[in-house]
C-alpha positions in Angstrom: 0.0 0.0 0.0 1.2 3.5 -0.9 2.9 5.3 2.0 3.0 2.2 4.2 6.2 0.6 5.4 4.6 -2.8 5.2 4.3 -4.9 2.1 0.7 -6.2 1.8 -0.6 -8.7 -0.7 -3.6 -11.0 -1.2 -3.0 -14.7 -0.6 -6.5 -15.8 -1.5 -9.2 -13.4 -2.6 -12.7 -13.3 -1.1 -12.5 -16.9 0.1 -14.5 -16.7 3.4 -17.8 -15.6 4.7 -16.2 -15.2 8.2 -12.6 -16.2 8.0 -10.9 -16.9 11.4 -8.3 -18.8 13.3 -5.4 -18.8 10.9 -2.7 -21.4 11.8 0.5 -21.8 9.9 1.5 -25.5 9.9 5.2 -25.4 9.9 5.4 -29.1 9.1 3.3 -29.1 5.9 3.9 -25.4 5.0 0.2 -24.9 4.7 -2.2 -22.3 6.1 -5.1 -23.7 8.1 -8.1 -21.4 8.7 -11.8 -21.7 9.4 -14.9 -20.1 7.9 -17.2 -19.8 10.9 -20.4 -19.0 8.9 -19.3 -21.3 6.0 -19.1 -24.2 8.5 -15.8 -25.2 7.0 -12.0 -25.8 7.6 -9.5 -24.9 4.8 -6.0 -26.1 4.2 -4.2 -23.8 1.7 -0.9 -24.4 -0.1 0.2 -20.8 -0.5 2.6 -21.7 -3.2 0.3 -23.6 -5.6 -2.9 -22.0 -4.4 -4.5 -25.4 -3.8 -7.3 -25.1 -1.2 -8.7 -28.2 0.4 -12.0 -27.7 2.2 -13.8 -29.8 4.8 -17.4 -29.1 5.7 -19.1 -29.4 9.1 -22.7 -29.3 10.4 -22.3 -26.1 12.3 -20.1 -23.1 12.9 -16.4 -23.9 13.2 -14.5 -21.8 15.7 -10.9 -23.0 15.3 -8.8 -25.8 14.0 -5.2 -26.9 14.7 -3.1 -29.8 13.4 -2.4 -32.8 15.6 1.3 -33.4 16.3 1.1 -37.0 15.1 0.1 -35.8 11.6 -2.8 -36.7 9.3 -5.6 -35.1 11.2 -6.9 -31.9 12.8 -8.5 -31.0 16.1 -11.5 -28.8 15.3 -13.8 -26.8 17.6 -17.4 -27.0 16.1 -20.5 -25.7 17.8 -19.6 -26.9 21.4 -17.7 -30.1 20.4 -14.1 -30.9 20.1 -13.8 -33.1 16.9 -10.9 -35.0 15.3 -10.9 -34.8 11.5 -9.0 -37.4 9.5 -7.6 -35.5 6.5 -7.4 -38.6 4.3 -10.8 -40.1 4.9 -12.8 -37.0 6.1 -14.0 -39.1 9.1 -15.0 -37.0 12.1 -14.9 -38.1 15.8 -16.3 -36.1 18.7 -13.9 -36.5 21.6 -15.3 -34.0 24.1 -18.0 -31.3 24.5 -18.6 -28.2 26.5 -21.5 -25.8 27.6 -24.0 -28.6 27.5 -26.4 -26.4 29.5 -26.1 -23.6 27.0 -27.3 -25.0 23.6 -27.1 -21.6 21.8 -23.4 -21.2 22.7 -20.6 -21.9 20.2 -16.8 -22.0 20.0 -15.3 -18.8 18.7 -11.5 -18.9 18.7 -8.7 -21.2 19.9 -5.1 -22.3 19.7 -2.6 -24.5 21.5 -0.6 -23.6 24.5 3.2 -24.2 24.7 2.6 -27.7 26.1 0.3 -28.7 23.3 -3.1 -28.4 25.1 -5.9 -26.9 23.0 -7.6 -23.8 24.4 -10.9 -22.5 23.0 -13.5 -20.0 24.1 -17.2 -19.9 23.7 -19.8 -17.1 23.3 -23.6 -16.8 23.2 -25.7 -16.1 20.1 -25.1 -12.8 18.4 -28.0 -10.5 17.9 -25.7 -8.6 15.5 -21.9 -8.6 15.0 -20.1 -8.1 18.4 -23.4 -7.8 20.2 -24.3 -10.8 22.5 -26.0 -11.5 25.8 -23.0 -10.9 28.1 -21.2 -13.3 30.3 -22.5 -16.5 28.6 -19.1 -17.8 27.4 -16.1 -19.5 29.0 -12.5 -20.3 28.1 -11.8 -24.1 28.1 -8.7 -26.3 27.6 -8.5 -29.8 26.2 -5.5 -31.8 27.4 -3.8 -34.7 25.7 -6.0 -37.2 27.5 -9.2 -35.5 26.2 -10.0 -34.0 29.6 -11.8 -30.6 29.5 -11.2 -27.8 32.0 -13.2 -24.6 32.4 -10.5 -22.0 33.1 -12.5 -18.7 32.9 -16.2 -18.2 33.0 -18.6 -15.3 32.5 -16.9 -14.2 29.3 -19.0 -12.4 26.6 -17.1 -13.0 23.3 -14.0 -15.1 24.1 -11.6 -14.4 21.3 -7.8 -14.0 20.7 -5.3 -15.9 22.8 -1.5 -15.5 23.0 1.3 -16.7 25.3 4.4 -14.7 26.0 7.8 -16.0 24.6 8.9 -16.9 28.2 5.7 -18.9 28.7 4.9 -17.1 31.9 1.8 -15.1 30.8 -1.4 -15.7 28.8 -3.2 -12.8 27.1 -6.9 -13.1 26.3 -9.3 -10.9 24.3 -13.0 -10.3 25.1 -14.3 -8.5 22.0 -17.6 -7.5 23.6 -15.7 -5.8 26.5 -13.1 -4.2 24.1 -10.3 -5.3 26.4 -7.4 -7.6 26.7 -6.6 -9.3 30.0 -3.4 -11.0 31.2 -3.1 -14.1 33.4 -0.1 -15.7 35.0 0.3 -19.1 33.3 1.8 -22.3 34.6 2.9 -24.5 31.7 3.3 -27.7 33.7 -0.2 -27.7 35.1 -2.0 -25.7 32.4 -3.5 -23.4 34.9 -3.9 -19.6 34.9 -4.3 -17.1 37.8 -3.9 -13.5 38.8 -6.2 -12.0 36.2 -5.7 -8.3 35.4 -6.6 -5.9 32.6 -3.7 -4.7 30.5 -5.3 -3.0 27.5 -8.7 -1.2 27.0 -9.1 -0.7 23.3 -10.5 2.7 22.2 -13.8 2.0 20.3 -12.5 4.3 17.5 -10.0 1.5 16.6 -12.7 -1.1 16.2 -13.2 -4.2 18.4 -10.2 -6.5 19.3 -10.6 -9.9 17.7 -8.0 -12.6 17.0 -4.4 -11.9 17.9 -0.8 -13.1 18.0 2.4 -12.1 19.8 5.9 -11.3 18.5 9.4 -12.1 19.9 9.4 -8.9 21.9 6.1 -9.7 23.6 4.1 -7.1 21.6 0.6 -8.0 20.7 -0.7 -7.8 17.1 -4.5 -7.6 17.2 -7.0 -7.8 14.4 -9.4 -4.9 14.8 -12.9 -5.9 13.7 -14.7 -2.9 12.0 -11.3 -1.1 12.3 -9.7 -1.8 8.9 -6.4 -2.8 10.6 -4.2 -5.0 12.6 -3.0 -3.0 15.6 0.2 -3.4 17.6 0.1 -2.9 21.4 2.6 -3.1 24.2 0.7 -5.1 26.9 3.2 -4.0 29.6 2.4 -0.3 29.2 -1.0 -0.6 27.4 0.4 1.6 24.7 -1.0 1.5 21.1 2.2 1.5 19.0 1.3 1.2 15.3 -1.0 -0.5 12.9 -1.2 -2.2 9.5 -3.9 -0.7 7.3 -6.0 -3.2 5.3 -8.5 -2.8 2.5 -11.4 -4.2 4.4 -13.2 -3.3 7.6 -13.9 -6.6 9.3 -10.4 -7.8 10.0 -10.7 -11.0 12.2 -7.4 -12.6 13.1 -3.7 -13.0 12.3 -0.9 -15.5 12.7 2.8 -15.6 12.1 3.9 -17.6 9.0 6.7 -18.1 6.5 10.1 -19.8 6.8 11.4 -17.3 9.3 8.0 -16.6 11.0 8.4 -13.0 9.9 5.1 -12.6 8.0 1.5 -12.2 9.1 -1.4 -13.9 7.5 -4.6 -12.0 8.2 -8.2 -13.2 7.8 -11.3 -11.2 7.2 -15.1 -11.3 6.8 -17.3 -10.7 3.8 -20.7 -11.9 5.1 -22.2 -9.2 7.2 -21.7 -6.2 4.9 -24.3 -4.1 3.2 -24.5 -4.1 -0.6 -22.8 -0.7 -0.6 -20.0 -1.9 1.8 -19.4 -4.9 -0.4 -19.0 -2.7 -3.4 -16.5 -0.5 -1.5 -14.7 -3.5 -0.1 -14.2 -6.0 -3.0 -11.5 -7.8 -1.0 -13.6 -8.5 2.0 -13.3 -12.1 3.1 -9.8 -12.4 1.7 -6.6 -13.6 3.3 -3.8 -11.1 3.3 0.0 -11.5 3.8 2.0 -8.7 5.5 5.8 -8.4 5.2 8.4 -6.0 6.4 7.1 -6.0 9.9 10.5 -5.6 11.6 10.0 -8.4 14.0 9.2 -12.1 14.1 7.0 -14.6 16.0 7.2 -18.2 17.0 5.9 -21.3 15.2 2.4 -22.2 16.1 2.0 -25.3 18.4 0.2 -28.4 17.3 -2.2 -30.4 19.5 -0.2 -33.1 21.3 -3.1 -35.5 21.9 
């Protein structure tokens, strides 16, 4: 983009209704992402452009590869599901929020020990507007045991762990804030919750996020046309990457050196006029020249 220090390109154009949860699989060099409203998981070869799609019977909140290879762990509705990539066979291994049938998973990723963490939210009346405090943040360990770690969340969203594995950051989009927790890798527990960033509404709503080698947060800003960089230690808003669509949903580190960001977006809930103004809505973008790097994403160890 003109005047920007960042190099921005389109990886795949207008490919999602509600793209989310990008995960760069270092082993296969493919990008995994989900289309929540399209009820699907995608595996994209960014060199050849080949996109393999798997369909589910409900909204898909997140998907990560399993360390053993050949399958994914997918959060669908309120179920954790194994997906065999060769046969397409699906196996439900655990479920959450059984007393809240309208809830669904919204975002998730693996912690440094290979547990899968995923949060839920209640039904949306409109984008980023839900009945508050209906969601929770769960973890699934390698023995398929589920733990409810945080409750009374509204829209559980982006998750990131610091490079030293001592702190977890978590987004609640409805509250427009990012909280921090002390994190114990061995036990998979979190404690000492505190707010570190309150996002100004003029920037949009914080959505999915990732963290760089310096511990800075890169946060997709829904309805904000950008990925914003924050210092969670000071709460300072540092800079941003402008994008050609408003509903920016998530981002992840990718590439051989983990120095590129892949960014997802939404095309579904736009007016006809907005769709005309944003022809690249729903695309996946690549951002280079960021001046920093991240760490490879972790696969599920179960």
